[in-house]
C-alpha positions as CSV (number, residue, x, y, z in Angstrom):
1,X,93.9,110.6,144.0
2,X,97.0,112.4,145.3
3,X,100.1,112.2,143.2
4,X,103.4,111.4,145.0
5,X,106.1,113.3,143.3
6,X,109.6,111.8,143.6
7,X,112.1,113.7,141.5
8,X,115.9,113.5,141.9
9,X,117.3,116.6,143.7
10,X,119.0,117.8,140.6
11,X,115.8,118.0,138.7
12,X,115.0,121.4,140.2
13,X,118.0,122.8,138.2
14,X,116.1,122.7,135.0
15,X,112.6,122.8,133.6
16,X,111.0,119.6,132.5
17,X,109.1,120.1,129.3
18,X,106.5,117.4,129.1
19,X,106.0,117.1,125.4
20,X,108.0,119.6,123.5
21,X,111.3,121.4,123.8
22,X,110.0,124.9,123.1
23,X,106.9,126.8,124.0
24,X,106.5,127.8,120.3
25,X,106.4,124.2,119.2
26,X,102.8,123.1,119.6
27,X,102.9,120.3,117.1
28,X,103.6,117.6,119.6
29,X,100.9,118.8,121.9
30,X,98.4,118.9,119.0
31,X,99.3,115.2,118.2
32,X,98.7,114.1,121.8
33,X,95.4,115.8,122.4
34,X,93.8,115.8,118.9
35,X,94.8,112.2,118.1
36,X,93.8,111.1,121.6
37,X,90.3,112.7,121.2
38,X,89.9,111.1,117.7
39,X,90.8,107.7,118.9
40,X,88.7,108.1,122.0
41,X,85.6,108.8,119.8
42,X,86.3,105.9,117.5
43,X,86.8,103.6,120.5
44,X,83.6,104.9,122.1
45,X,81.4,104.4,119.1
46,X,83.1,101.2,118.1
47,X,82.6,99.4,121.4
48,X,79.1,100.9,121.8
49,X,78.2,99.3,118.4
50,X,79.7,96.0,119.5
51,X,77.8,95.8,122.7
52,X,74.5,97.0,121.1
53,X,74.9,94.3,118.4
54,X,75.6,91.7,121.0
55,X,72.6,92.8,123.0
56,X,70.3,92.5,120.0
57,X,71.6,89.1,119.0
58,X,71.3,87.7,122.5
59,X,67.8,89.1,122.9
60,X,66.8,87.4,119.7
61,X,68.5,84.1,120.7
62,X,66.9,84.2,124.2
63,X,63.5,83.5,122.7
64,X,64.1,82.1,119.3
65,X,67.0,79.6,119.7
66,X,65.9,76.0,119.3
67,X,68.1,74.6,122.1
68,X,67.1,75.2,125.7
69,X,70.8,75.8,126.8
70,X,71.3,78.3,124.0
71,X,68.2,80.3,125.2
72,X,69.5,80.2,128.7
73,X,73.0,81.4,127.8
74,X,71.5,84.1,125.6
75,X,69.5,85.5,128.5
76,X,72.7,85.7,130.5
77,X,74.5,87.2,127.6
78,X,71.8,89.8,127.1
79,X,72.2,91.0,130.7
80,X,76.0,91.2,130.3
81,X,75.7,93.1,127.1
82,X,73.1,95.5,128.5
83,X,75.4,96.3,131.5
84,X,78.4,96.8,129.2
85,X,76.4,99.0,126.9
86,X,75.3,101.1,129.8
87,X,78.9,101.4,130.9
88,X,79.8,102.9,127.6
89,X,77.5,105.9,128.3
90,X,78.4,106.4,132.0
91,X,82.2,105.9,131.8
92,X,83.3,108.3,129.0
93,X,86.9,108.6,127.8
94,X,88.6,111.8,129.2
95,X,90.3,112.8,125.9
96,X,87.5,114.8,124.2
97,X,87.1,117.0,127.3
98,X,90.9,117.3,127.6
99,X,91.1,118.5,124.0
100,X,88.6,121.3,124.8
101,X,90.7,122.4,127.8
102,X,93.9,122.2,125.7
103,X,92.4,124.4,123.0
104,X,91.6,127.0,125.6
105,X,95.0,126.8,127.2
106,X,96.7,127.0,123.8
107,X,94.7,130.0,122.8
108,X,96.0,131.8,125.9
109,X,99.6,130.5,125.4
110,X,99.5,128.8,128.8
111,X,102.3,126.2,128.3
112,X,102.6,125.2,132.0
113,X,98.8,124.5,132.1
114,X,99.1,122.4,129.0
115,X,101.9,120.4,130.5
116,X,99.9,119.8,133.7
117,X,96.9,118.8,131.6
118,X,99.1,116.3,129.8
119,X,100.2,114.7,133.1
120,X,96.6,114.6,134.3
121,X,95.5,112.9,131.1
122,X,98.3,110.4,131.2
123,X,97.4,109.6,134.8
124,X,93.8,108.9,133.7
125,X,95.0,106.7,130.9
126,X,97.1,104.6,133.3
127,X,94.2,104.3,135.8
128,X,91.9,103.1,133.0
129,X,94.3,100.3,132.4
130,X,94.8,99.4,136.1
131,X,93.3,96.7,138.2
132,X,90.3,98.9,139.0
133,X,89.2,98.7,135.4
134,X,88.9,95.0,135.7
135,X,86.9,94.7,138.9
136,X,83.5,95.3,137.3
137,X,84.2,92.8,134.6
138,X,85.4,90.2,137.2
139,X,82.1,90.6,139.2
140,X,79.8,90.5,136.2
141,X,81.5,87.6,134.4
142,X,81.9,85.8,137.7
143,X,78.2,86.1,138.5
144,X,77.2,85.1,134.9
145,X,79.5,82.0,135.1
146,X,78.0,81.2,138.5
147,X,74.5,81.3,137.0
148,X,75.4,79.0,134.2
149,X,77.3,76.6,136.5
150,X,74.2,76.4,138.7
151,X,72.4,75.2,135.6
152,X,74.7,72.2,135.7
153,X,77.1,73.2,132.9
154,X,80.5,73.9,134.5
155,X,82.4,73.8,131.2
156,X,80.1,76.3,129.5
157,X,80.4,78.5,132.6
158,X,84.2,78.5,132.4
159,X,84.1,79.4,128.7
160,X,81.6,82.2,129.3
161,X,83.8,83.6,132.0
162,X,87.0,83.4,130.0
163,X,85.5,84.9,126.8
164,X,84.0,87.7,128.8
165,X,87.3,88.6,130.5
166,X,89.0,88.4,127.1
167,X,86.6,90.9,125.6
168,X,87.1,93.2,128.6
169,X,90.9,93.1,128.1
170,X,90.5,94.0,124.4
171,X,88.3,96.9,125.4
172,X,90.9,98.1,128.0
173,X,94.0,97.8,125.7
174,X,92.3,99.4,122.7
175,X,91.8,102.7,124.6
176,X,93.9,105.7,123.6
177,X,97.2,106.2,125.4
178,X,98.8,109.1,123.5
179,X,99.6,111.1,126.6
180,X,101.2,108.2,128.4
181,X,103.4,107.3,125.4
182,X,104.5,110.9,124.9
183,X,105.4,111.5,128.6
184,X,107.3,108.2,129.0
185,X,109.4,108.8,125.9
186,X,113.0,109.8,126.8
187,X,113.9,113.3,125.8
188,X,117.3,115.1,125.8
189,X,118.0,117.5,128.7
190,X,120.9,119.3,130.3
191,X,121.5,119.7,134.0
192,X,123.7,122.4,135.5
193,X,125.1,122.1,139.0
194,X,127.5,125.1,139.4
195,X,130.4,124.6,137.1
196,X,129.4,121.1,136.2
197,X,127.0,120.5,133.2
198,X,125.5,117.0,132.6
199,X,123.8,116.1,129.4
200,X,121.6,113.1,129.1
201,X,117.9,112.1,128.7
202,X,115.0,112.0,131.0
203,X,111.5,110.5,131.0
204,X,108.6,111.1,133.2
205,X,106.8,108.0,134.4
206,X,103.2,108.0,135.5
207,X,101.8,105.3,137.6
208,X,98.4,105.1,139.4
209,X,99.8,106.3,142.7
210,X,102.9,108.3,141.8
211,X,104.7,110.5,139.4
212,X,108.4,110.0,138.9
213,X,111.3,110.7,136.6
214,X,114.1,108.5,135.2
215,X,117.4,110.0,134.2
216,X,120.0,108.3,132.0
217,X,123.3,109.6,130.5
């Protein structure tokens, strides 16, 4: 997806450091990429374990539950859990790969490349929290609710849909967002326009379809 860059005209008068004020200060970059990768791995294994457990429980209940409705719902739940578990293996977090790229750039002292990588990672984080991240869950939970409703249990269908969407929201909002937080944090900056010097703060803002900057003084 193409980024639309809208920066105020005066922004070209100074360099925008994405995370740190000096090329020798790598600590902030380390925090963003290393902590992001750590949280991504915890998130990945945590949710994989949740869905694997849910699949096992539903598979057992599908055949062993004493109530016919419980067995029916468990079969629906097993399909949902299997799809969610498969998604954990096919849609990986971008942070571990970003950390590998960061380490190569850092070893070569490529500060501009690190800054571009940070913007790219922040963009990915924002997209993974956007509407597109909810479409699959809407479809799966909608179909599951429809199947249960067709069984003559509208209230159970509504509960199944709402609980499924809630779980998906928790999955979305527990994802790492270190890059977005670092970029959107206001940082001090100085702008020189001929004899005039302005001091203030700026923050880069990353949205799914655009990259912008906010200046305050």
